[in-house]
C-alpha positions in Angstrom: -28.1 -9.2 -54.1 -25.5 -10.8 -51.8 -24.0 -7.5 -50.9 -27.4 -6.0 -49.9 -28.5 -9.2 -47.9 -25.0 -9.3 -46.2 -25.5 -5.6 -45.2 -29.0 -6.1 -43.9 -28.0 -9.4 -42.2 -25.1 -7.5 -40.5 -27.4 -4.7 -39.2 -29.9 -7.2 -37.8 -27.2 -9.0 -36.0 -25.9 -5.7 -34.5 -29.4 -5.0 -33.3 -29.6 -8.4 -31.6 -26.4 -7.8 -30.0 -27.5 -4.4 -28.5 -30.6 -6.2 -27.0 -28.4 -8.9 -25.6 -26.2 -6.5 -24.0 -29.0 -4.6 -22.4 -29.9 -7.8 -20.5 -26.7 -7.4 -18.6 -28.3 -4.5 -16.7 -30.3 -5.9 -13.9 -33.0 -3.6 -12.4 -35.0 -4.4 -9.3 -37.3 -2.2 -7.0 -38.0 -3.1 -3.3 -39.7 -0.9 -0.8 -39.0 2.2 -3.0 -35.3 1.4 -3.2 -34.3 0.6 -6.7 -31.3 -1.5 -7.6 -29.3 -1.4 -10.7 -26.5 -3.9 -11.5 -24.0 -3.1 -14.1 -20.8 -4.6 -15.7 -17.9 -2.4 -16.8 -16.3 -2.9 -20.1 -14.0 -5.7 -20.3 -10.4 -5.7 -19.3 -7.7 -8.4 -19.7 -4.8 -9.6 -17.4 -2.0 -12.0 -17.8 0.2 -13.2 -14.9 2.1 -10.2 -13.4 0.2 -7.6 -15.6 -1.3 -4.5 -14.4 -4.7 -3.0 -15.6 -5.2 0.7 -14.7 -8.3 1.9 -16.6 -10.5 5.0 -16.7 -13.8 4.0 -18.2 -15.8 7.1 -19.2 -19.6 7.5 -19.4 -20.2 4.1 -17.8 -23.8 2.9 -17.3 -25.4 4.5 -14.5 -28.8 5.3 -13.1 -30.1 8.6 -14.6 -32.2 11.5 -13.4 -32.3 13.3 -10.0 -31.8 10.5 -7.7 -30.4 10.1 -4.2 -27.7 7.4 -4.1 -28.2 4.9 -1.1 -25.2 2.6 -1.7 -22.5 1.7 -4.2 -20.6 -1.6 -4.2 -18.3 -3.2 -6.7 -16.1 -6.3 -7.3 -14.1 -8.1 -10.0 -15.7 -10.9 -11.8 -14.7 -13.2 -14.7 -16.5 -13.7 -18.0 -18.8 -16.2 -16.2 -19.7 -13.6 -13.6 -17.9 -15.4 -10.8 -16.1 -13.4 -8.2 -12.2 -13.5 -8.5 -10.3 -14.2 -5.4 -7.6 -11.4 -4.4 -4.7 -13.9 -4.6 -5.4 -14.1 -8.2 -6.3 -10.6 -9.2 -5.8 -8.1 -6.5 -8.0 -5.1 -6.5 -5.7 -2.2 -5.5 -8.4 0.2 -5.7 -11.7 1.3 -7.7 -13.2 4.8 -7.6 -16.3 6.3 -9.3 -16.1 10.0 -10.2 -19.0 12.2 -11.3 -18.4 14.8 -14.1 -20.3 17.0 -16.6 -19.6 16.6 -20.4 -21.0 18.4 -23.5 -24.0 16.8 -24.9 -22.3 16.6 -28.2 -19.9 14.2 -27.1 -20.3 10.7 -28.4 -22.1 8.4 -26.1 -19.7 5.7 -25.5 -17.9 3.7 -22.9 -14.5 4.9 -23.9 -11.5 3.5 -22.1 -8.1 5.2 -21.3 -5.2 4.6 -18.9 -4.6 8.4 -18.9 -5.1 10.0 -15.4 -5.8 13.3 -16.7 -9.4 14.1 -18.0 -10.4 15.6 -21.2 -10.2 19.4 -21.4 -14.0 19.7 -22.0 -15.0 17.6 -19.1 -15.8 19.1 -15.7 -15.1 16.8 -12.8 -17.5 17.2 -9.9 -15.5 16.7 -6.8 -16.6 15.6 -3.5 -16.7 18.2 -0.6 -13.1 18.0 0.4 -10.5 18.2 1.5 -7.7 17.3 -0.8 -7.0 20.0 -3.6 -6.4 18.2 -6.7 -6.6 14.5 -5.7 -9.1 12.1 -4.4 -12.2 13.7 -6.2 -14.3 10.6 -6.2 -17.7 10.0 -4.8 -17.2 6.4 -4.1 -14.2 4.0 -4.0 -12.7 1.1 -2.1 -10.0 -1.4 -2.6 -9.5 -5.1 -1.6 -12.0 -4.4 1.3 -14.9 -4.0 -1.2 -16.8 -7.2 -0.6 -17.1 -6.8 3.1 -17.5 -3.0 3.7 -21.0 -1.6 4.3 -21.6 1.5 2.0 -25.3 1.9 2.7 -26.3 5.6 3.4 -28.7 5.7 6.4 -32.2 7.1 6.2 -33.3 9.8 5.8 -30.0 10.8 4.1 -28.9 10.3 0.4 -26.0 11.3 -1.9 -27.8 13.8 -4.3 -26.8 13.6 -8.0 -28.5 14.4 -11.3 -30.1 17.7 -10.2 -30.9 19.5 -13.4 -30.7 22.9 -11.8 -27.0 22.2 -11.1 -26.0 20.9 -14.6 -24.5 23.8 -16.9 -26.5 24.6 -20.1 -25.3 22.4 -23.0 -23.8 19.7 -20.5 -25.1 16.4 -19.1 -23.9 14.4 -16.2 -21.8 11.2 -16.5 -19.7 8.9 -14.3 -16.1 7.7 -14.8 -14.9 4.5 -13.3 -11.2 4.0 -12.6 -9.9 0.6 -11.5 -6.5 -0.6 -10.7 -6.0 -4.4 -10.7 -2.8 -6.5 -10.5 -2.7 -10.1 -11.7 -0.5 -11.8 -9.1 -0.7 -15.4 -10.3 2.8 -16.9 -10.3 4.2 -13.8 -8.7 7.7 -14.1 -7.2 6.7 -11.9 -4.2 2.8 -11.5 -4.1 2.9 -8.8 -1.3 5.5 -6.9 -3.1 3.5 -6.9 -6.2 0.4 -5.6 -4.5 2.4 -2.9 -2.7 4.0 -1.9 -6.2 7.5 -2.3 -5.2 9.7 -0.7 -7.9 12.3 -3.3 -8.1 9.8 -6.0 -8.8 8.3 -4.1 -11.7 11.7 -3.2 -12.9 10.7 0.5 -13.5 12.7 3.7 -13.0 10.2 6.1 -14.4 6.5 6.7 -13.8 3.9 6.5 -16.5 4.5 10.1 -17.8 8.2 9.4 -18.3 9.4 11.2 -15.3 12.4 9.6 -13.4 11.7 8.3 -10.1 13.4 9.8 -7.0 15.9 7.3 -5.4 13.8 7.3 -2.2 10.6 6.3 -4.0 10.9 2.6 -3.8 7.4 1.5 -4.2 3.8 2.9 -4.9 1.3 3.5 -7.5 4.1 5.3 -9.8 5.7 1.9 -10.3 2.7 -0.3 -11.2 0.7 1.4 -14.0 -0.8 0.0 -17.2 1.6 -2.1 -19.3 4.0 -2.8 -16.3 4.5 -6.3 -15.1 5.5 -7.7 -11.8 8.3 -10.3 -11.6 7.1 -13.9 -11.9 8.5 -17.2 -10.6 10.8 -18.3 -13.4 9.1 -20.5 -16.0 5.5 -19.8 -14.7 2.9 -19.9 -17.4 -0.9 -19.3 -17.2 -3.4 -18.1 -19.8 -4.6 -14.5 -20.2 -8.0 -13.8 -18.6 -10.8 -11.4 -19.2 -12.6 -9.6 -16.4 -15.3 -7.0 -15.5 -15.9 -4.7 -12.7 -19.4 -5.5 -11.5 -21.0 -2.7 -9.5 -24.4 -2.3 -7.9 -26.0 1.0 -7.2 -29.1 1.5 -4.9 -30.9 4.6 -5.2 -34.2 6.4 -4.8 -36.0 9.2 -6.8 -35.2 12.6 -5.2 -37.7 14.4 -3.1 -38.0 16.9 -0.5 -38.0 14.2 2.4 -34.5 13.1 1.6 -31.7 15.1 3.4 -28.5 15.6 1.4 -25.3 14.2 2.8 -21.8 15.7 2.0 -18.9 13.5 1.2 -15.4 14.2 2.8 -12.3 12.1 2.1 -9.6 12.7 4.6 -5.9 11.7 3.9 -3.4 11.1 6.7 -0.7 12.4 4.5 -2.3 15.8 3.8 -0.1 18.7 4.1 -1.7 22.0 4.9 -1.5 25.5 6.5 -4.1 27.5 8.4 -5.2 30.9 7.0 -3.8 33.9 8.8 -6.0 34.6 11.9 -8.4 31.8 11.0 -9.0 28.2 11.8 -9.9 27.7 8.2 -7.5 25.7 5.9 -5.8 27.1 2.9 -6.2 23.7 1.2 -4.7 20.2 1.5 -1.9 19.0 -0.7 -2.8 15.2 -0.3 0.2 12.7 -1.0 -2.3 9.6 -1.0 0.4 7.0 -0.1 3.4 6.7 2.0 6.3 4.5 3.1 6.7 2.6 6.5 9.9 1.3 7.3 10.3 -2.0 9.4 10.9 -1.5 13.0 14.1 -2.3 14.9 15.1 -5.9 15.0 15.2 -5.7 18.8 11.5 -4.7 18.9 9.0 -7.5 19.8 6.8 -8.4 16.9 3.4 -7.1 18.7 5.2 -3.9 19.5 5.9 -3.0 15.9 3.3 -0.4 15.2 3.8 2.5 13.2 1.5 5.6 13.7 1.0 8.6 11.4 -1.4 11.4 12.2 -2.4 14.8 10.8 -4.7 17.5 11.9 -7.6 18.5 9.5 -10.3 21.2 9.4 -13.2 20.7 7.3 -14.7 23.4 5.3 -18.0 23.3 7.4 -19.3 21.4 10.3 -22.3 19.2 10.6 -23.6 15.7 11.9 -21.4 12.6 11.0 -23.7 9.8 9.8 -21.3 7.4 8.3 -17.5 6.7 8.4 -14.9 4.2 7.2 -11.2 4.0 6.7 -9.2 2.8 3.8 -5.9 0.8 4.5 -3.6 -1.7 2.9 -2.1 -5.1 4.0 -0.5 -4.5 7.5 -3.2 -1.9 8.5 -4.1 -2.1 12.1 -7.0 0.5 12.0 -7.6 4.3 11.9 -9.4 6.8 14.0 -10.8 10.3 13.6 -10.7 12.3 16.8 -12.5 15.5 17.4 -10.6 18.5 18.9 -11.6 17.5 22.5 -10.2 14.2 22.0 -13.5 12.4 21.5 -13.6 9.5 19.0 -15.7 10.5 16.0 -15.3 7.1 14.2 -12.8 4.2 14.5 -12.6 1.8 11.6 -10.7 -1.6 11.8 -9.7 -3.8 9.0 -11.2 -7.3 8.7 -8.6 -9.9 7.4 -9.5 -13.0 5.4 -9.0 -16.4 6.9 -9.8 -18.7 4.0 -9.5 -19.3 0.3 -13.0 -18.2 -1.1 -13.5 -14.7 -2.6 -14.3 -12.3 0.3 -12.3 -14.2 2.8 -8.9 -14.5 1.3 -6.4 -15.4 4.0 -4.0 -12.4 4.7 -5.7 -9.8 2.7 -7.9 -7.0 4.1 -11.3 -8.1 2.9 -13.5 -5.5 4.8 -13.4 -2.5 7.0 -15.7 -1.8 10.1 -17.9 1.1 9.6 -19.6 3.8 11.9 -23.3 4.6 11.8 -23.9 6.9 14.7 -27.3 7.7 16.0 -28.5 10.9 14.0 -27.4 13.9 16.0 -24.9 12.1 18.3 -21.7 13.0 16.6 -21.2 16.5 15.5 -18.2 18.5 13.9 -18.3 22.1 14.8 -17.5 24.7 12.0 -13.7 25.4 12.3 -13.0 22.4 14.6 -9.5 20.9 14.4 -9.8 17.2 13.7 -7.0 14.6 14.2 -6.8 11.5 11.9 -4.7 8.7 13.0 -3.6 5.8 10.9 -1.9 2.6 12.4 0.0 -0.1 10.6 2.1 -3.1 11.8 5.9 -2.4 10.7 7.1 -5.7 11.6 8.1 -5.6 8.0 8.5 -2.7 5.5 5.4 -1.5 3.6 5.3 0.5 0.4 2.6 2.6 -1.2 0.2 2.2 1.9 -2.8 4.5 2.4 -4.5 6.1 5.5 -7.7 7.5 3.9 -10.9 8.2 5.8 -14.4 8.6 4.2 -17.2 10.3 6.2 -20.7 11.7 5.3 -21.8 14.8 7.1 -25.3 16.4 7.0 -26.3 19.7 7.7 -27.9 19.9 11.4 -30.1 22.4 10.4 -31.8 19.9 8.1 -32.0 17.2 10.9 -35.3 15.2 10.9 -36.8 14.1 14.2 -37.9 10.8 12.5 -34.4 9.8 11.5 -33.0 6.4 11.9 -29.5 5.0 12.0 -30.5 1.8 10.3 -28.2 1.7 7.3 -30.4 -0.6 5.1 -34.0 0.9 5.7 -36.0 2.4 3.2 -36.4 5.9 2.7 -40.1 6.0 2.0 -42.6 4.0 0.1 -43.0 5.4 -3.5 -46.5 5.6 -4.7 -45.7 5.5 -8.4 -46.7 2.2 -10.2 -43.7 0.7 -12.0 -43.5 -2.6 -14.1 -42.0 -5.5 -12.2 -38.5 -6.7 -13.1 -39.9 -9.9 -14.8 -42.0 -7.9 -17.1 -38.9 -6.3 -18.5 -37.2 -9.6 -18.8 -40.3 -10.9 -20.9 -40.1 -7.9 -23.1 -36.2 -8.1 -23.6 -36.8 -11.9 -24.5 -39.5 -11.1 -26.9 -37.5 -8.5 -28.8 -34.6 -11.0 -29.0 -36.9 -13.6 -30.5 -38.4 -11.2 -32.9 -34.9 -10.2 -34.2 -33.7 -13.8 -34.3 -36.8 -14.5 -36.5 -35.9 -11.7 -38.8 -32.5 -12.9 -39.0 -33.6 -16.4 -40.2 -36.2 -15.0 -42.6 -33.7 -12.8 -44.3 -31.0 -15.5 -44.5 -33.6 -17.8 -46.3 -34.7 -15.1 -48.5 -31.1 -14.1 -49.3 -30.1 -17.8 -49.9 -33.2 -18.2 -52.3 -32.3 -15.0 -54.3 -28.8 -16.3 -54.5 -29.9 -19.5 -56.2 -32.1 -17.8 -58.5 -29.3 -15.5 -59.8 -27.1 -18.6 -60.5 -29.8 -20.4 -62.3 -30.3 -17.5 -64.6 
């Protein structure tokens, strides 16, 4: 009798836990735009340690939708934002993929960079060959960087006509966070200097080249940055909190293409063509310090690259990604016109989102629809500027742009980044109704737990008495 009751009790508790967990997903609907807030699986850090995670099949809005924005930040177990000077968010990216329907539906975690063989990663529209496949992603600047897609555009996902038979769409979240509490050199830890991590090979066991002195190949899962001698602080648990705004897809929405450009790209033109044969993106690079005879304000390192997109269109959004020391990045057209210039915002305080000395945001571009166009085959120039008053390792010079097909241009388009696409006519249950339902379910299960515990205890007494 005790074993049967214990089993039933355990099953009821598991059901209660599932209901409680579902309350962590917050849904709302305002002016036709739906908002879903999720938490990633938990990850732990101790002073100096690194978390580099791949969370497969994360919670994400389902169905044929248009994504209007995607924002994320690191929070603690109480849901409080965590400052960068404690837990530095090197980067997070969200990747779209197809997986066989038979695969178990779970949020599996891995620190392996390669994907499972039966997964099909759906890359953005370019331009890097085998790198930077993500749809969304930022770094320390995540809290103060606008990501809203202007109307009437949206990033289309979940189209059933595009999903192969036997597969379903899913999302992978990759995060790279570094606990810099008690670090001997916080900047050196965030720039992944190899000597501070005491590593001579990458996570795959390959020996590092002598000239590689810092970057992501030195700060992977289970590595640890050098701490001040004797420093102690407890291990902590964190989550990535991410918020997705979206609308149901319909023909009034114009799809936007995602291009992620990299200033380290190496490419060659095709013969007798302006088109590219592909870009081998290095993602990160080294900046040596300027001459000691150079004035501090004149210590500026500039890196540039010429890029050709697979097709042209109208630019509707743009933003750069840089690391500490960044001074801004600009994308130029072939005629020298500025397509978008993005400047870092440095924090000036201690509170999360305004941490002094860290890049806490990047300025964005929202051109008036039709005002900024890229011609097919046009050669673009990407320029990334950094201060090199001191050496910087593992820096990045990425540029993220959204491009729309000019043939789909709507005369009623607006550049307002937070405007509603349209008013939905469908009636939906208000958010508070779902909360009431979930609480009722939890109360019902709790009542069952109490009832069965009493029943099992009574049965146990009776068996002893006999």
